[in-house]
C-alpha positions as CSV (number, residue, x, y, z in Angstrom):
1,M,15.0,2.8,6.3
2,T,16.3,0.2,3.9
3,D,15.2,-3.3,2.9
4,E,18.3,-4.6,4.7
5,T,17.3,-3.4,8.1
6,T,13.5,-3.0,8.0
7,T,11.2,-5.9,8.8
8,L,7.9,-6.7,7.2
9,A,6.4,-6.6,10.7
10,Y,7.7,-3.1,11.2
11,L,6.2,-1.9,7.9
12,R,2.9,-3.5,8.8
13,Q,3.0,-1.7,12.2
14,R,3.7,1.7,10.5
15,V,0.9,1.2,8.1
16,A,-1.5,0.3,10.9
17,E,-0.5,3.3,12.9
18,F,-1.0,5.6,9.9
19,V,-4.5,4.2,9.3
20,T,-5.4,4.4,13.0
21,A,-4.2,8.0,13.4
22,R,-6.6,9.0,10.6
23,N,-9.5,6.8,11.8
24,W,-9.5,5.1,8.5
25,E,-10.2,1.5,9.8
26,Q,-13.9,2.0,8.9
27,F,-12.9,2.4,5.2
28,H,-10.1,-0.3,5.1
29,T,-12.3,-3.2,4.4
30,P,-11.1,-6.1,2.2
31,K,-13.3,-5.0,-0.7
32,N,-12.1,-1.4,-0.5
33,L,-8.5,-2.3,-0.1
34,S,-8.4,-4.8,-2.9
35,G,-10.0,-2.1,-5.1
36,A,-7.3,0.4,-4.0
37,I,-4.6,-2.1,-4.8
38,A,-6.0,-2.6,-8.3
39,I,-6.2,1.2,-8.9
40,E,-2.7,1.8,-7.6
41,T,-1.4,-1.1,-9.7
42,T,-3.0,0.5,-12.8
43,E,-1.3,3.8,-12.0
44,L,2.0,2.0,-11.8
45,M,1.4,0.3,-15.1
46,E,0.6,3.6,-16.8
47,H,4.3,4.6,-16.5
48,F,5.2,1.7,-18.8
49,Q,2.2,1.7,-21.1
50,W,3.2,1.5,-24.8
51,L,6.9,1.4,-24.0
52,T,9.2,-1.4,-25.1
53,D,11.4,-2.9,-22.5
54,E,14.3,-0.9,-23.8
55,Q,12.3,2.3,-23.7
56,A,11.2,1.6,-20.2
57,A,14.8,1.0,-19.1
58,V,15.9,4.3,-20.6
59,A,12.9,6.1,-19.0
60,L,13.8,4.8,-15.5
61,Q,17.2,6.4,-15.8
62,D,15.4,9.7,-15.4
63,E,15.3,10.5,-11.6
64,T,11.9,12.1,-11.9
65,K,10.4,9.1,-13.7
66,L,12.0,6.7,-11.3
67,A,10.6,8.7,-8.3
68,A,7.1,8.6,-9.8
69,V,7.3,4.8,-10.3
70,T,8.7,4.4,-6.8
71,D,5.8,6.3,-5.3
72,E,3.3,4.1,-7.1
73,L,5.1,1.0,-6.0
74,A,5.0,2.2,-2.5
75,D,1.3,2.8,-2.8
76,V,0.7,-0.7,-4.0
77,L,2.8,-2.1,-1.1
78,I,1.1,0.1,1.5
79,Y,-2.4,-1.0,0.5
80,T,-1.2,-4.6,0.3
81,L,0.1,-4.4,3.9
82,S,-3.1,-2.7,5.0
83,L,-5.1,-5.6,3.5
84,A,-2.9,-8.1,5.2
85,N,-3.5,-6.2,8.5
86,A,-7.3,-6.2,7.9
87,L,-7.3,-9.9,7.1
88,D,-4.8,-10.7,9.8
89,V,-2.8,-12.7,7.2
90,D,0.8,-13.6,7.9
91,V,2.4,-12.5,4.7
92,S,5.7,-14.3,5.2
93,A,3.8,-17.6,5.8
94,A,1.7,-16.9,2.8
95,V,4.7,-16.3,0.5
């Protein structure tokens, strides 16, 4: 999948299917999901803590570091899409 060919609706559907397959709907409340977004955002921020912009740019040239940052970014997006699903918010309209 790439951003060029993948729709937001498709990603939301995939997230919903993942949640349903694990019977997680009971846990995916707005309160829990907003907390999960905050936690994952903090984990993303940790990769850049105490680095200058220049140091961060150099660090992201390391494939392992970039992969770790990418994973955290994906977690933030997944929980955000799950919250949009739980609230039935049209993200495109909201943006």
